[in-house]
N, C-alpha and C positions, 0 to 999 in steps of 0.2 A: 527198628521194628518200627516204630512212628511214621517213619518217609516212606514202610509200605503201604499202611494205613491210610496215609495221606491222597496215594496216587489213586486210590479206589473209593472215596468218599464220593457222595454223589454229590454232582452239580447243579442237575435239573431231571425232575422224576415223574411223570404222567404216566398212571393206569392204562391209559389206552394203547400210548407207542412206547411206551419204554424208559430208558434212564439214561444219563451220560455222567460217565466219570472225568478225572483226569485224561484217561488213557485210552480209554473205551467208550463205545456206545453200544448199547444190550436194547436190543429192538424186539417188543412182545409181539407176536400173532397168534393170539387165541392163546394155547398151552405150548406152544414152543416157544424160541429164542435164539437172536440171531445174534452174534459179539462180531462186531466191528472194529478194529483199533484204529483211533483218530489218527494215526501215520500213515496208515494205508489208503486213507480214503481221498482219492484223487479230484473228485468232484461232485456238486450238491446242488442239484435244482427240485422248487418246487413249481408246479403246473397247476394252474388252475384252466377248467374247461365248465361249460353249460354243459347241462344237458336238457334236449328238445323234446325230448319224449312226451314229459307229462304237460308241455305246449300244445303236441300234436294230438296228442287223447283229446285234451281241452276242447280243443278246436274243433277235430272232428265231432265231437261228443253235443257239441253246441250249434254246428251247423248241421248236423243231420235232425237232431231236437225242434231249430228254425223249422227245417222242411218239413219235416211232420206237422207241427202245428200249421204252417203257412196250408199246405196241401189236403191234410185231412180234418184237422177240425175248425177251418173260416167259416165254415155256416155255421157252426155252433157257437157263439160268442158269448160266453162268460165268465166267471171268474177266475176259472179252470183254465181255460185259454189265454187269460193276459197274465194269468201266474205263469204260465209256461212259456210267453215269450219274455219275461222280466228273469228268468232262469238262464232262457239259452241267450240275452244277450249279456246279463251277468257272467256265464261260460266265456263266451266268447269277448269279453274286457279282460279277464281275468288271463284267458289264453296269453293275450298278447302281453301282460305285464308281469307275469309270473318268469322268476328267475330262479335257475334251483343247479347250484355248483358241485362239483366233485374237484376235488385236491389230489394231489399225486406225487408224492414225496419221492424222486431218484437219488440215491446213492451211489455213487461209483467209483469201485476201487479200484488200485493198482492192477491186481492182476483181472483184473475187466470183469471183473465180479459186480453185481446189481443186485440191491437191494430196495424195496418201492412198498412206500406203504401208501395205503388209499383211505380216504375217508370224506364223508361230506360237509355239505356248509354246517352241518351242525357242532361241528368239531373244528370251525374253520381257525379259531384262536388259540386252539391246542396245539396245531399243525405249525401255523405261523411260528409259536416260540420255540418250538421243539426243532424247527427251521433255524431259526438265529441264534440259537443256542450252538448249534453244530456250525454254523457259521464261524461263531467265533470261537469254538475251540478247533478247529482246523487249521493246518500252518499256511501261511500264507506262502503262495509261489509266484 
């Protein structure tokens, strides 16, 4: 009976992604849970992709603000004029240096079923630890 209990001991637990035991991986997505047996995992990949939408929105906002200030407020050079120029320049610089990433953990099983976990860079360390723990548990081929 103790051998059966040790097979289900939790090796790694994360309340956002799920937990890993000796023989299975339980992934939580909201209220639903997916169970994947460690022996049936064919491949595990962690993808990192950059989100450019926030950069594009910042760039367009700063460009339109600078154009508005230049064409409509150039005759009225008061503190408001210089403040809008400073805000526009800060947004322009921020649009070039801001980086935001999305992480995708893809688990492919032997029966070609794919389990995917998506997260942002806020949970970067947790998804990397989850990925490394899965890699340690799957059998080497």
